[in-house]
N, C-alpha and C positions, 0 to 999 in steps of 0.2 A: 245958605252959603253952597255955591257950586262943588260938585263932585271934583276929587282930583286925580288924576290919571299918573301911574306909578308905573314908573320902566323898569324890566331884571335890569341889574346893572351888566349882565357878560352880552347880551344880544340886543337890548335896547325896547324889546317890545313891551308890549302893556300887558300889564297883571289886569287880568276879569274887566277888560272893557276892549270895544272894537274901533279900528280906527280907518276908516274909509277916505279916498279921495273919488268925487263923483264928478261927471263929465254929465254939463248939460248940452244935448243935440239942438235943442232948439228954442233957445233963450223966449221969445215972448210966447211961445206954446205950452199954458201955465197947465195943461192936462197931459203933457206928455215929462213922464218920470226922469230923474237924473241917473245915469248908467254907472253903475260904478266898477269902476277901471284898475283898481289896486285897494287889496287892504290888510289890515294886520290887526290878529288876533280876535278872539270871540269870547263873551261873557261866559260864564258859567260851562265853556268847554271843559270835559274830561280828560282830554289831551291839548297840547299846545298846537296851534296854528300857526302855521308860518306864514310871514308876509311873503307877499307876492302879486301878480297879478291877479283881476279876479276872473 
């Protein structure tokens, strides 16, 4: 069973999960890692991590 992502009702941010949007610079280049362009949340963080550009 896949883990569910819960969101806070007031801000909509993920609870104890990290969500990220990634961009691939060169599709045929499998050795090049994708670049994170937006992130929201962080698992096991002592303080909430705001959503925003990476």
